[in-house]
N, CA and C atoms of all chains as a GROMACS GRO file, in nm:
protein
  624
    1MET      N    1   0.084  -0.120   0.000
    1MET     CA    2   0.000   0.000   0.000
    1MET      C    3   0.088   0.125   0.000
    2PHE      N    4   0.027   0.235  -0.040
    2PHE     CA    5   0.097   0.362  -0.050
    2PHE      C    6   0.016   0.467   0.026
    3GLY      N    7   0.084   0.546   0.109
    3GLY     CA    8   0.016   0.649   0.186
    3GLY      C    9   0.084   0.783   0.176
    4LEU      N   10   0.007   0.885   0.203
    4LEU     CA   11   0.058   1.022   0.202
    4LEU      C   12  -0.010   1.099   0.315
    5PHE      N   13   0.070   1.179   0.387
    5PHE     CA   14   0.014   1.272   0.484
    5PHE      C   15   0.070   1.408   0.448
    6GLY      N   16  -0.017   1.498   0.404
    6GLY     CA   17   0.033   1.624   0.352
    6GLY      C   18  -0.043   1.744   0.404
    7ARG      N   19   0.030   1.856   0.410
    7ARG     CA   20  -0.029   1.982   0.457
    7ARG      C   21  -0.051   2.077   0.341
    8LEU      N   22  -0.166   2.144   0.342
    8LEU     CA   23  -0.193   2.252   0.248
    8LEU      C   24  -0.220   2.377   0.330
    9THR      N   25  -0.159   2.487   0.291
    9THR     CA   26  -0.179   2.612   0.364
    9THR      C   27  -0.257   2.708   0.275
   10ALA      N   28  -0.374   2.748   0.326
   10ALA     CA   29  -0.460   2.839   0.250
   10ALA      C   30  -0.418   2.983   0.273
   11LYS      N   31  -0.451   3.068   0.175
   11LYS     CA   32  -0.443   3.211   0.200
   11LYS      C   33  -0.536   3.244   0.316
   12PRO      N   34  -0.500   3.343   0.399
   12PRO     CA   35  -0.583   3.375   0.516
   12PRO      C   36  -0.730   3.392   0.478
   13GLY      N   37  -0.817   3.323   0.549
   13GLY     CA   38  -0.960   3.333   0.525
   13GLY      C   39  -1.015   3.233   0.425
   14TRP      N   40  -0.929   3.158   0.358
   14TRP     CA   41  -0.975   3.067   0.251
   14TRP      C   42  -0.965   2.920   0.287
   15ARG      N   43  -0.933   2.889   0.412
   15ARG     CA   44  -0.920   2.749   0.448
   15ARG      C   45  -1.049   2.670   0.430
   16ASP      N   46  -1.162   2.727   0.469
   16ASP     CA   47  -1.287   2.652   0.458
   16ASP      C   48  -1.323   2.624   0.313
   17ALA      N   49  -1.294   2.718   0.224
   17ALA     CA   50  -1.316   2.694   0.081
   17ALA      C   51  -1.225   2.582   0.032
   18LEU      N   52  -1.100   2.582   0.081
   18LEU     CA   53  -1.006   2.476   0.045
   18LEU      C   54  -1.056   2.340   0.095
   19VAL      N   55  -1.106   2.337   0.219
   19VAL     CA   56  -1.159   2.212   0.276
   19VAL      C   57  -1.275   2.161   0.191
   20GLU      N   58  -1.360   2.251   0.143
   20GLU     CA   59  -1.472   2.209   0.057
   20GLU      C   60  -1.421   2.140  -0.069
   21VAL      N   61  -1.316   2.195  -0.130
   21VAL     CA   62  -1.258   2.134  -0.250
   21VAL      C   63  -1.200   1.996  -0.214
   22LEU      N   64  -1.134   1.986  -0.100
   22LEU     CA   65  -1.074   1.858  -0.058
   22LEU      C   66  -1.181   1.753  -0.030
   23LEU      N   67  -1.292   1.795   0.031
   23LEU     CA   68  -1.400   1.700   0.058
   23LEU      C   69  -1.464   1.654  -0.073
   24GLU      N   70  -1.471   1.745  -0.169
   24GLU     CA   71  -1.520   1.706  -0.302
   24GLU      C   72  -1.424   1.605  -0.366
   25ALA      N   73  -1.295   1.631  -0.350
   25ALA     CA   74  -1.194   1.536  -0.401
   25ALA      C   75  -1.211   1.400  -0.334
   26SER      N   76  -1.241   1.399  -0.205
   26SER     CA   77  -1.255   1.271  -0.133
   26SER      C   78  -1.375   1.193  -0.185
   27ARG      N   79  -1.481   1.264  -0.227
   27ARG     CA   80  -1.595   1.194  -0.287
   27ARG      C   81  -1.558   1.142  -0.426
   28GLY      N   82  -1.472   1.216  -0.496
   28GLY     CA   83  -1.424   1.170  -0.627
   28GLY      C   84  -1.340   1.044  -0.617
   29VAL      N   85  -1.245   1.042  -0.522
   29VAL     CA   86  -1.156   0.926  -0.512
   29VAL      C   87  -1.230   0.803  -0.462
   30ALA      N   88  -1.344   0.824  -0.393
   30ALA     CA   89  -1.424   0.709  -0.349
   30ALA      C   90  -1.473   0.628  -0.468
   31GLU      N   91  -1.480   0.691  -0.584
   31GLU     CA   92  -1.528   0.623  -0.706
   31GLU      C   93  -1.412   0.566  -0.787
   32VAL      N   94  -1.291   0.595  -0.744
   32VAL     CA   95  -1.172   0.559  -0.821
   32VAL      C   96  -1.116   0.427  -0.769
   33GLU      N   97  -1.066   0.346  -0.860
   33GLU     CA   98  -1.004   0.219  -0.822
   33GLU      C   99  -0.883   0.244  -0.733
   34GLY      N  100  -0.879   0.173  -0.618
   34GLY     CA  101  -0.754   0.168  -0.542
   34GLY      C  102  -0.738   0.271  -0.431
   35CYS      N  103  -0.841   0.351  -0.403
   35CYS     CA  104  -0.829   0.446  -0.290
   35CYS      C  105  -0.900   0.389  -0.168
   36HIS      N  106  -0.828   0.372  -0.057
   36HIS     CA  107  -0.886   0.316   0.065
   36HIS      C  108  -0.929   0.425   0.163
   37LEU      N  109  -0.847   0.528   0.177
   37LEU     CA  110  -0.878   0.635   0.273
   37LEU      C  111  -0.836   0.770   0.215
   38TYR      N  112  -0.916   0.871   0.245
   38TYR     CA  113  -0.882   1.009   0.205
   38TYR      C  114  -0.949   1.097   0.309
   39VAL      N  115  -0.876   1.124   0.417
   39VAL     CA  116  -0.934   1.192   0.534
   39VAL      C  117  -0.884   1.336   0.538
   40VAL      N  118  -0.977   1.427   0.547
   40VAL     CA  119  -0.947   1.570   0.546
   40VAL      C  120  -0.960   1.623   0.690
   41SER      N  121  -0.858   1.695   0.734
   41SER     CA  122  -0.860   1.754   0.868
   41SER      C  123  -0.821   1.900   0.862
   42THR      N  124  -0.867   1.975   0.960
   42THR     CA  125  -0.812   2.107   0.984
   42THR      C  126  -0.715   2.097   1.101
   43SER      N  127  -0.654   2.207   1.137
   43SER     CA  128  -0.555   2.208   1.243
   43SER      C  129  -0.607   2.291   1.360
   44PRO      N  130  -0.602   2.237   1.482
   44PRO     CA  131  -0.643   2.319   1.597
   44PRO      C  132  -0.542   2.430   1.626
   45ASP      N  133  -0.422   2.420   1.567
   45ASP     CA  134  -0.315   2.516   1.597
   45ASP      C  135  -0.304   2.629   1.495
   46ASP      N  136  -0.358   2.608   1.375
   46ASP     CA  137  -0.334   2.703   1.267
   46ASP      C  138  -0.460   2.717   1.181
   47PRO      N  139  -0.522   2.835   1.182
   47PRO     CA  140  -0.651   2.852   1.113
   47PRO      C  141  -0.641   2.842   0.961
   48ASP      N  142  -0.518   2.842   0.906
   48ASP     CA  143  -0.503   2.839   0.759
   48ASP      C  144  -0.461   2.703   0.705
   49THR      N  145  -0.447   2.603   0.792
   49THR     CA  146  -0.392   2.474   0.750
   49THR      C  147  -0.500   2.369   0.732
   50ALA      N  148  -0.485   2.289   0.626
   50ALA     CA  149  -0.563   2.167   0.609
   50ALA      C  150  -0.466   2.051   0.588
   51TRP      N  151  -0.504   1.934   0.640
   51TRP     CA  152  -0.422   1.814   0.628
   51TRP      C  153  -0.501   1.709   0.552
   52VAL      N  154  -0.432   1.631   0.468
   52VAL     CA  155  -0.497   1.518   0.402
   52VAL      C  156  -0.416   1.392   0.430
   53PHE      N  157  -0.484   1.288   0.474
   53PHE     CA  158  -0.423   1.156   0.494
   53PHE      C  159  -0.485   1.062   0.392
   54GLU      N  160  -0.402   1.008   0.302
   54GLU     CA  161  -0.450   0.924   0.193
   54GLU      C  162  -0.386   0.786   0.199
   55VAL      N  163  -0.465   0.683   0.172
   55VAL     CA  164  -0.411   0.547   0.157
   55VAL      C  165  -0.461   0.489   0.025
   56TRP      N  166  -0.366   0.447  -0.057
   56TRP     CA  167  -0.395   0.390  -0.189
   56TRP      C  168  -0.341   0.248  -0.198
   57GLU      N  169  -0.403   0.170  -0.285
   57GLU     CA  170  -0.357   0.032  -0.303
   57GLU      C  171  -0.211   0.030  -0.352
   58THR      N  172  -0.180   0.120  -0.445
   58THR     CA  173  -0.043   0.130  -0.497
   58THR      C  174  -0.012   0.277  -0.523
   59GLN      N  175   0.116   0.307  -0.537
   59GLN     CA  176   0.159   0.443  -0.571
   59GLN      C  177   0.109   0.479  -0.712
   60GLU      N  178   0.104   0.379  -0.799
   60GLU     CA  179   0.059   0.401  -0.937
   60GLU      C  180  -0.090   0.441  -0.938
   61ALA      N  181  -0.171   0.378  -0.852
   61ALA     CA  182  -0.313   0.414  -0.845
   61ALA      C  183  -0.328   0.560  -0.804
   62HIS      N  184  -0.244   0.603  -0.709
   62HIS     CA  185  -0.248   0.743  -0.667
   62HIS      C  186  -0.209   0.835  -0.782
   63ALA      N  187  -0.099   0.802  -0.849
   63ALA     CA  188  -0.051   0.887  -0.959
   63ALA      C  189  -0.156   0.893  -1.071
   64ALA      N  190  -0.217   0.778  -1.101
   64ALA     CA  191  -0.319   0.773  -1.208
   64ALA      C  192  -0.438   0.862  -1.173
   65SER      N  193  -0.476   0.864  -1.045
   65SER     CA  194  -0.595   0.939  -1.004
   65SER      C  195  -0.579   1.088  -1.032
   66LEU      N  196  -0.457   1.137  -1.026
   66LEU     CA  197  -0.432   1.280  -1.047
   66LEU      C  198  -0.448   1.321  -1.194
   67ARG      N  199  -0.451   1.220  -1.282
   67ARG     CA  200  -0.462   1.252  -1.424
   67ARG      C  201  -0.607   1.259  -1.474
   68TYR      N  202  -0.704   1.218  -1.389
   68TYR     CA  203  -0.845   1.228  -1.430
   68TYR      C  204  -0.886   1.375  -1.446
   69ASP      N  205  -0.978   1.399  -1.539
   69ASP     CA  206  -1.026   1.536  -1.562
   69ASP      C  207  -1.084   1.597  -1.434
   70THR      N  208  -1.161   1.515  -1.357
   70THR     CA  209  -1.223   1.566  -1.234
   70THR      C  210  -1.115   1.613  -1.137
   71ALA      N  211  -1.009   1.532  -1.123
   71ALA     CA  212  -0.901   1.570  -1.031
   71ALA      C  213  -0.832   1.696  -1.079
   72ARG      N  214  -0.810   1.704  -1.210
   72ARG     CA  215  -0.740   1.822  -1.263
   72ARG      C  216  -0.824   1.948  -1.243
   73ALA      N  217  -0.955   1.934  -1.256
   73ALA     CA  218  -1.044   2.048  -1.234
   73ALA      C  219  -1.040   2.093  -1.087
   74LEU      N  220  -1.034   1.993  -0.996
   74LEU     CA  221  -1.032   2.027  -0.853
   74LEU      C  222  -0.898   2.092  -0.816
   75ILE      N  223  -0.790   2.040  -0.872
   75ILE     CA  224  -0.658   2.100  -0.845
   75ILE      C  225  -0.656   2.245  -0.894
   76LYS      N  226  -0.717   2.267  -1.009
   76LYS     CA  227  -0.725   2.402  -1.065
   76LYS      C  228  -0.804   2.496  -0.973
   77ARG      N  229  -0.909   2.441  -0.907
   77ARG     CA  230  -0.986   2.523  -0.813
   77ARG      C  231  -0.910   2.548  -0.684
   78ALA      N  232  -0.829   2.447  -0.643
   78ALA     CA  233  -0.759   2.458  -0.514
   78ALA      C  234  -0.640   2.554  -0.522
   79LEU      N  235  -0.569   2.553  -0.632
   79LEU     CA  236  -0.441   2.627  -0.639
   79LEU      C  237  -0.453   2.774  -0.601
   80PRO      N  238  -0.555   2.847  -0.653
   80PRO     CA  239  -0.561   2.991  -0.616
   80PRO      C  240  -0.595   3.015  -0.469
   81LEU      N  241  -0.642   2.910  -0.399
   81LEU     CA  242  -0.674   2.926  -0.256
   81LEU      C  243  -0.551   2.909  -0.167
   82LEU      N  244  -0.442   2.859  -0.225
   82LEU     CA  245  -0.324   2.825  -0.146
   82LEU      C  246  -0.230   2.944  -0.128
   83ALA      N  247  -0.168   2.948  -0.009
   83ALA     CA  248  -0.070   3.053   0.019
   83ALA      C  249   0.062   3.026  -0.052
   84GLY      N  250   0.086   2.900  -0.088
   84GLY     CA  251   0.211   2.865  -0.157
   84GLY      C  252   0.195   2.730  -0.222
   85PRO      N  253   0.297   2.682  -0.289
   85PRO     CA  254   0.286   2.550  -0.352
   85PRO      C  255   0.264   2.442  -0.246
   86PRO      N  256   0.189   2.335  -0.280
   86PRO     CA  257   0.166   2.228  -0.182
   86PRO      C  258   0.300   2.168  -0.139
   87GLU      N  259   0.313   2.138  -0.010
   87GLU     CA  260   0.434   2.071   0.038
   87GLU      C  261   0.429   1.925  -0.005
   88SER      N  262   0.546   1.863  -0.012
   88SER     CA  263   0.550   1.726  -0.064
   88SER      C  264   0.488   1.626   0.034
   89GLY      N  265   0.492   1.654   0.162
   89GLY     CA  266   0.426   1.567   0.259
   89GLY      C  267   0.508   1.444   0.295
   90GLN      N  268   0.454   1.366   0.387
   90GLN     CA  269   0.522   1.246   0.435
   90GLN      C  270   0.467   1.124   0.360
   91THR      N  271   0.556   1.054   0.292
   91THR     CA  272   0.518   0.930   0.224
   91THR      C  273   0.518   0.816   0.326
   92LEU      N  274   0.419   0.728   0.313
   92LEU     CA  275   0.400   0.620   0.411
   92LEU      C  276   0.382   0.487   0.341
   93THR      N  277   0.408   0.380   0.415
   93THR     CA  278   0.375   0.245   0.370
   93THR      C  279   0.276   0.188   0.472
   94PRO      N  280   0.145   0.209   0.450
   94PRO     CA  281   0.047   0.161   0.547
   94PRO      C  282   0.051   0.008   0.555
   95VAL      N  283   0.045  -0.044   0.677
   95VAL     CA  284   0.051  -0.189   0.694
   95VAL      C  285  -0.076  -0.248   0.753
   96GLY      N  286  -0.163  -0.167   0.812
   96GLY     CA  287  -0.287  -0.221   0.865
   96GLY      C  288  -0.343  -0.135   0.974
   97GLY      N  289  -0.440  -0.192   1.047
   97GLY     CA  290  -0.502  -0.121   1.158
   97GLY      C  291  -0.649  -0.094   1.133
   98LEU      N  292  -0.713  -0.034   1.231
   98LEU     CA  293  -0.856  -0.004   1.222
   98LEU      C  294  -0.882   0.096   1.109
   99GLY      N  295  -0.971   0.058   1.017
   99GLY     CA  296  -0.995   0.140   0.898
   99GLY      C  297  -0.933   0.075   0.775
  100LEU      N  298  -0.839  -0.016   0.799
  100LEU     CA  299  -0.778  -0.096   0.691
  100LEU      C  300  -0.784  -0.241   0.735
  101THR      N  301  -0.901  -0.285   0.778
  101THR     CA  302  -0.913  -0.412   0.849
  101THR      C  303  -0.877  -0.533   0.764
  102ASN      N  304  -0.883  -0.519   0.633
  102ASN     CA  305  -0.844  -0.633   0.550
  102ASN      C  306  -0.695  -0.661   0.558
  103TYR      N  307  -0.622  -0.564   0.613
  103TYR     CA  308  -0.476  -0.572   0.604
  103TYR      C  309  -0.410  -0.600   0.738
  104SER      N  310  -0.486  -0.594   0.849
  104SER     CA  311  -0.418  -0.605   0.978
  104SER      C  312  -0.400  -0.751   1.017
  105MET      N  313  -1.447   1.596   1.611
  105MET     CA  314  -1.357   1.481   1.611
  105MET      C  315  -1.216   1.525   1.648
  106PHE      N  316  -1.139   1.426   1.692
  106PHE     CA  317  -1.002   1.452   1.737
  106PHE      C  318  -0.909   1.356   1.664
  107GLY      N  319  -0.800   1.407   1.609
  107GLY     CA  320  -0.706   1.322   1.536
  107GLY      C  321  -0.563   1.344   1.580
  108LEU      N  322  -0.483   1.244   1.555
  108LEU     CA  323  -0.340   1.250   1.587
  108LEU      C  324  -0.263   1.180   1.477
  109PHE      N  325  -0.152   1.240   1.436
  109PHE     CA  326  -0.058   1.174   1.345
  109PHE      C  327   0.076   1.178   1.414
  110GLY      N  328   0.127   1.063   1.451
  110GLY     CA  329   0.248   1.062   1.533
  110GLY      C  330   0.351   0.962   1.485
  111ARG      N  331   0.476   0.995   1.512
  111ARG     CA  332   0.588   0.909   1.474
  111ARG      C  333   0.646   0.841   1.597
  112LEU      N  334   0.678   0.712   1.581
  112LEU     CA  335   0.750   0.638   1.682
  112LEU      C  336   0.879   0.587   1.617
  113THR      N  337   0.990   0.604   1.685
  113THR     CA  338   1.117   0.557   1.631
  113THR      C  339   1.167   0.440   1.714
  114ALA      N  340   1.183   0.326   1.646
  114ALA     CA  341   1.228   0.205   1.715
  114ALA      C  342   1.379   0.203   1.726
  115LYS      N  343   1.428   0.130   1.825
  115LYS     CA  344   1.570   0.097   1.826
  115LYS      C  345   1.601   0.019   1.698
  116PRO      N  346   1.721   0.034   1.644
  116PRO     CA  347   1.753  -0.034   1.518
  116PRO      C  348   1.720  -0.184   1.526
  117GLY      N  349   1.647  -0.232   1.426
  117GLY     CA  350   1.612  -0.373   1.420
  117GLY      C  351   1.482  -0.410   1.489
  118TRP      N  352   1.421  -0.317   1.562
  118TRP     CA  353   1.302  -0.348   1.640
  118TRP      C  354   1.174  -0.287   1.584
  119ARG      N  355   1.180  -0.229   1.465
  119ARG     CA  356   1.059  -0.166   1.412
  119ARG      C  357   0.946  -0.267   1.390
  120ASP      N  358   0.977  -0.384   1.336
  120ASP     CA  359   0.870  -0.479   1.308
  120ASP      C  360   0.801  -0.527   1.436
  121ALA      N  361   0.880  -0.543   1.542
  121ALA     CA  362   0.821  -0.580   1.671
  121ALA      C  363   0.730  -0.467   1.721
  122LEU      N  364   0.775  -0.343   1.700
  122LEU     CA  365   0.693  -0.227   1.739
  122LEU      C  366   0.564  -0.224   1.658
  123VAL      N  367   0.573  -0.250   1.529
  123VAL     CA  368   0.453  -0.251   1.443
  123VAL      C  369   0.354  -0.358   1.491
  124GLU      N  370   0.406  -0.473   1.533
  124GLU     CA  371   0.318  -0.578   1.585
  124GLU      C  372   0.238  -0.529   1.707
  125VAL      N  373   0.308  -0.457   1.796
  125VAL     CA  374   0.240  -0.402   1.915
  125VAL      C  375   0.135  -0.300   1.873
  126LEU      N  376   0.168  -0.217   1.773
  126LEU     CA  377   0.074  -0.114   1.728
  126LEU      C  378  -0.048  -0.177   1.661
  127LEU      N  379  -0.027  -0.285   1.585
  127LEU     CA  380  -0.140  -0.352   1.520
  127LEU      C  381  -0.229  -0.419   1.626
  128GLU      N  382  -0.166  -0.468   1.732
  128GLU     CA  383  -0.244  -0.524   1.842
  128GLU      C  384  -0.325  -0.412   1.909
  129ALA      N  385  -0.262  -0.297   1.926
  129ALA     CA  386  -0.334  -0.180   1.981
  129ALA      C  387  -0.451  -0.143   1.891
  130SER      N  388  -0.432  -0.151   1.759
  130SER     CA  389  -0.541  -0.113   1.667
  130SER      C  390  -0.659  -0.209   1.680
  131ARG      N  391  -0.630  -0.337   1.709
  131ARG     CA  392  -0.740  -0.432   1.732
  131ARG      C  393  -0.809  -0.403   1.865
  132GLY      N  394  -0.731  -0.356   1.962
  132GLY     CA  395  -0.788  -0.318   2.091
  132GLY      C  396  -0.880  -0.197   2.080
  133VAL      N  397  -0.835  -0.094   2.010
  133VAL     CA  398  -0.917   0.028   2.002
  133VAL      C  399  -1.042   0.006   1.918
  134ALA      N  400  -1.040  -0.098   1.830
  134ALA     CA  401  -1.159  -0.130   1.752
  134ALA      C  402  -1.276  -0.169   1.843
  135GLU      N  403  -1.244  -0.213   1.965
  135GLU     CA  404  -1.348  -0.256   2.060
  135GLU      C  405  -1.386  -0.142   2.156
  136VAL      N  406  -1.318  -0.031   2.143
  136VAL     CA  407  -1.334   0.079   2.238
  136VAL      C  408  -1.430   0.182   2.177
  137GLU      N  409  -1.512   0.239   2.264
  137GLU     CA  410  -1.606   0.343   2.222
  137GLU      C  411  -1.530   0.463   2.166
  138GLY      N  412  -1.568   0.506   2.045
  138GLY     CA  413  -1.521   0.636   1.998
  138GLY      C  414  -1.399   0.637   1.910
  139CYS      N  415  -1.346   0.520   1.872
  139CYS     CA  416  -1.231   0.520   1.782
  139CYS      C  417  -1.277   0.489   1.640
  140HIS      N  418  -1.249   0.580   1.547
  140HIS     CA  419  -1.291   0.563   1.408
  140HIS      C  420  -1.181   0.504   1.321
  141LEU      N  421  -1.058   0.550   1.340
  141LEU     CA  422  -0.947   0.503   1.258
  141LEU      C  423  -0.822   0.493   1.345
  142TYR      N  424  -0.742   0.392   1.314
  142TYR     CA  425  -0.612   0.374   1.382
  142TYR      C  426  -0.526   0.300   1.281
  143VAL      N  427  -0.458   0.376   1.196
  143VAL     CA  428  -0.385   0.318   1.082
  143VAL      C  429  -0.235   0.322   1.110
  144VAL      N  430  -0.173   0.207   1.098
  144VAL     CA  431  -0.031   0.191   1.126
  144VAL      C  432   0.045   0.185   0.994
  145SER      N  433   0.150   0.265   0.984
  145SER     CA  434   0.234   0.267   0.863
  145SER      C  435   0.381   0.256   0.901
  146THR      N  436   0.459   0.205   0.809
  146THR     CA  437   0.603   0.218   0.819
  146THR      C  438   0.644   0.331   0.725
  147SER      N  439   0.775   0.359   0.721
  147SER     CA  440   0.825   0.468   0.639
  147SER      C  441   0.914   0.413   0.529
  148PRO      N  442   0.889   0.452   0.403
  148PRO     CA  443   0.979   0.407   0.296
  148PRO      C  444   1.118   0.472   0.307
  149ASP      N  445   1.128   0.578   0.388
  149ASP     CA  446   1.254   0.654   0.397
  149ASP      C  447   1.341   0.612   0.515
  150ASP      N  448   1.280   0.549   0.616
  150ASP     CA  449   1.353   0.526   0.741
  150ASP      C  450   1.314   0.390   0.798
  151PRO      N  451   1.406   0.296   0.804
  151PRO     CA  452   1.372   0.159   0.847
  151PRO      C  453   1.333   0.148   0.994
  152ASP      N  454   1.354   0.253   1.073
  152ASP     CA  455   1.325   0.245   1.216
  152ASP      C  456   1.197   0.318   1.256
  153THR      N  457   1.127   0.376   1.159
  153THR     CA  458   1.013   0.461   1.190
  153THR      C  459   0.879   0.390   1.169
  154ALA      N  460   0.787   0.413   1.262
  154ALA     CA  461   0.647   0.374   1.243
  154ALA      C  462   0.561   0.498   1.265
  155TRP      N  463   0.452   0.507   1.189
  155TRP     CA  464   0.361   0.620   1.200
  155TRP      C  465   0.223   0.567   1.238
  156VAL      N  466   0.152   0.642   1.322
  156VAL     CA  467   0.013   0.607   1.354
  156VAL      C  468  -0.076   0.727   1.325
  157PHE      N  469  -0.183   0.701   1.251
  157PHE     CA  470  -0.285   0.803   1.223
  157PHE      C  471  -0.412   0.759   1.295
  158GLU      N  472  -0.459   0.839   1.390
  158GLU     CA  473  -0.575   0.803   1.471
  158GLU      C  474  -0.686   0.906   1.457
  159VAL      N  475  -0.810   0.861   1.451
  159VAL     CA  476  -0.925   0.951   1.456
  159VAL      C  477  -1.021   0.901   1.564
  160TRP      N  478  -1.053   0.990   1.656
  160TRP     CA  479  -1.142   0.960   1.769
  160TRP      C  480  -1.262   1.055   1.766
  161GLU      N  481  -1.371   1.007   1.826
  161GLU     CA  482  -1.492   1.090   1.832
  161GLU      C  483  -1.464   1.220   1.909
  162THR      N  484  -1.390   1.207   2.019
  162THR     CA  485  -1.354   1.323   2.101
  162THR      C  486  -1.212   1.303   2.156
  163GLN      N  487  -1.152   1.412   2.200
  163GLN     CA  488  -1.021   1.403   2.264
  163GLN      C  489  -1.031   1.325   2.395
  164GLU      N  490  -1.146   1.336   2.462
  164GLU     CA  491  -1.166   1.265   2.588
  164GLU      C  492  -1.169   1.114   2.565
  165ALA      N  493  -1.232   1.070   2.453
  165ALA     CA  494  -1.237   0.926   2.423
  165ALA      C  495  -1.096   0.874   2.403
  166HIS      N  496  -1.012   0.953   2.335
  166HIS     CA  497  -0.873   0.913   2.316
  166HIS      C  498  -0.800   0.903   2.450
  167ALA      N  499  -0.815   1.006   2.532
  167ALA     CA  500  -0.746   1.007   2.662
  167ALA      C  501  -0.793   0.890   2.748
  168ALA      N  502  -0.924   0.862   2.747
  168ALA     CA  503  -0.978   0.753   2.828
  168ALA      C  504  -0.922   0.619   2.782
  169SER      N  505  -0.904   0.603   2.651
  169SER     CA  506  -0.857   0.474   2.598
  169SER      C  507  -0.719   0.438   2.652
  170LEU      N  508  -0.637   0.539   2.680
  170LEU     CA  509  -0.501   0.513   2.727
  170LEU      C  510  -0.499   0.462   2.871
  171ARG      N  511  -0.612   0.477   2.940
  171ARG     CA  512  -0.617   0.435   3.080
  171ARG      C  513  -0.661   0.290   3.097
  172TYR      N  514  -0.706   0.224   2.988
  172TYR     CA  515  -0.746   0.084   2.999
  172TYR      C  516  -0.624  -0.003   3.029
  173ASP      N  517  -0.646  -0.112   3.102
  173ASP     CA  518  -0.536  -0.205   3.135
  173ASP      C  519  -0.468  -0.258   3.010
  174THR      N  520  -0.549  -0.292   2.906
  174THR     CA  521  -0.491  -0.346   2.782
  174THR      C  522  -0.396  -0.244   2.719
  175ALA      N  523  -0.439  -0.119   2.716
  175ALA     CA  524  -0.356  -0.014   2.657
  175ALA      C  525  -0.228   0.004   2.738
  176ARG      N  526  -0.243   0.003   2.868
  176ARG     CA  527  -0.125   0.022   2.955
  176ARG      C  528  -0.026  -0.092   2.935
  177ALA      N  529  -0.078  -0.214   2.919
  177ALA     CA  530   0.010  -0.330   2.896
  177ALA      C  531   0.083  -0.316   2.762
  178LEU      N  532   0.012  -0.266   2.660
  178LEU     CA  533   0.075  -0.250   2.528
  178LEU      C  534   0.180  -0.139   2.530
  179ILE      N  535   0.149  -0.030   2.600
  179ILE     CA  536   0.247   0.080   2.612
  179ILE      C  537   0.373   0.027   2.681
  180LYS      N  538   0.352  -0.055   2.784
  180LYS     CA  539   0.465  -0.114   2.858
  180LYS      C  540   0.550  -0.202   2.766
  181ARG      N  541   0.484  -0.272   2.672
  181ARG     CA  542   0.560  -0.355   2.578
  181ARG      C  543   0.631  -0.271   2.473
  182ALA      N  544   0.569  -0.159   2.434
  182ALA     CA  545   0.626  -0.077   2.327
  182ALA      C  546   0.746   0.005   2.375
  183LEU      N  547   0.741   0.055   2.498
  183LEU     CA  548   0.843   0.150   2.544
  183LEU      C  549   0.987   0.099   2.528
  184PRO      N  550   1.017  -0.028   2.566
  184PRO     CA  551   1.156  -0.073   2.552
  184PRO      C  552   1.202  -0.089   2.407
  185LEU      N  553   1.106  -0.089   2.312
  185LEU     CA  554   1.142  -0.102   2.170
  185LEU      C  555   1.180   0.032   2.110
  186LEU      N  556   1.149   0.141   2.181
  186LEU     CA  557   1.166   0.275   2.125
  186LEU      C  558   1.306   0.330   2.146
  187ALA      N  559   1.353   0.405   2.048
  187ALA     CA  560   1.485   0.469   2.057
  187ALA      C  561   1.481   0.591   2.149
  188GLY      N  562   1.362   0.645   2.170
  188GLY     CA  563   1.349   0.763   2.255
  188GLY      C  564   1.203   0.780   2.294
  189PRO      N  565   1.173   0.880   2.373
  189PRO     CA  566   1.032   0.902   2.410
  189PRO      C  567   0.948   0.932   2.286
  190PRO      N  568   0.821   0.888   2.285
  190PRO     CA  569   0.736   0.916   2.169
  190PRO      C  570   0.726   1.066   2.146
  191GLU      N  571   0.728   1.108   2.020
  191GLU     CA  572   0.709   1.250   1.990
  191GLU      C  573   0.561   1.285   2.006
  192SER      N  574   0.534   1.413   2.029
  192SER     CA  575   0.395   1.450   2.059
  192SER      C  576   0.306   1.439   1.936
  193GLY      N  577   0.360   1.453   1.817
  193GLY     CA  578   0.281   1.434   1.697
  193GLY      C  579   0.197   1.554   1.661
  194GLN      N  580   0.129   1.542   1.549
  194GLN     CA  581   0.045   1.650   1.498
  194GLN      C  582  -0.100   1.626   1.539
  195THR      N  583  -0.155   1.720   1.612
  195THR     CA  584  -0.295   1.713   1.650
  195THR      C  585  -0.382   1.763   1.534
  196LEU      N  586  -0.494   1.696   1.511
  196LEU     CA  587  -0.578   1.728   1.396
  196LEU      C  588  -0.724   1.742   1.439
  197THR      N  589  -0.801   1.812   1.356
  197THR     CA  590  -0.946   1.816   1.371
  197THR      C  591  -1.005   1.756   1.243
  198PRO      N  592  -1.026   1.624   1.240
  198PRO     CA  593  -1.078   1.561   1.117
  198PRO      C  594  -1.219   1.614   1.087
  199VAL      N  595  -1.242   1.643   0.961
  199VAL     CA  596  -1.374   1.696   0.924
  199VAL      C  597  -1.450   1.605   0.829
  200GLY      N  598  -1.385   1.508   0.766
  200GLY     CA  599  -1.458   1.416   0.679
  200GLY      C  600  -1.369   1.355   0.575
  201GLY      N  601  -1.435   1.293   0.476
  201GLY     CA  602  -1.361   1.230   0.369
  201GLY      C  603  -1.382   1.080   0.364
  202LEU      N  604  -1.322   1.016   0.265
  202LEU     CA  605  -1.336   0.872   0.247
  202LEU      C  606  -1.275   0.799   0.365
  203GLY      N  607  -1.354   0.713   0.431
  203GLY     CA  608  -1.310   0.644   0.552
  203GLY      C  609  -1.380   0.704   0.674
  204LEU      N  610  -1.434   0.823   0.656
  204LEU     CA  611  -1.515   0.889   0.760
  204LEU      C  612  -1.644   0.936   0.693
  205THR      N  613  -1.708   0.846   0.621
  205THR     CA  614  -1.814   0.887   0.528
  205THR      C  615  -1.936   0.946   0.598
  206ASN      N  616  -1.954   0.915   0.727
  206ASN     CA  617  -2.067   0.976   0.797
  206ASN      C  618  -2.050   1.126   0.816
  207TYR      N  619  -1.928   1.172   0.796
  207TYR     CA  620  -1.897   1.309   0.833
  207TYR      C  621  -1.877   1.401   0.715
  208SER      N  622  -1.867   1.344   0.593
  208SER     CA  623  -1.830   1.430   0.480
  208SER      C  624  -1.954   1.499   0.423
   0.00000   0.00000   0.00000
């Protein structure tokens, strides 16, 4: 499995709009082959930060998902809301646990 | 909701034993009130690192879970495997997404 934990920083006042785009993305990936988890969080410490935790069957499934028209349209909507380019985030190798019960 | 993303660093060679303890913890929290996700990952970049992503109904549910005898026994097993004290990790406010579908 392939995982990512990444931070997005919105321009001041635009975090909730960014979260809306991310939640829309999470509904999109639910229809895509190979996505197990796509959890969107805000930060109790920083009003401009959103976090995404993603688990995919493979790294290729994740890369392929970004090439869909729907994903490209959402990325296009998200970019102007960001204070800077998205950070690369922490790459993970999920091995199991609650929420990935087939794998534990 | 209350979330945590935290890193644990094992003594060299002990990461897999640590992951076993964490997966056992994930089966334990599956029986506990208020735990939605407890995903255990390793790191493709560092052979001694394990990551845990947790989502709880409330911060109180998370705090209460640590007081159970089972949790205390698992913490006792994990501590000697660690290279240092657990880092505090990133606190999150999960708002929804795939894997938390009741909330999106």
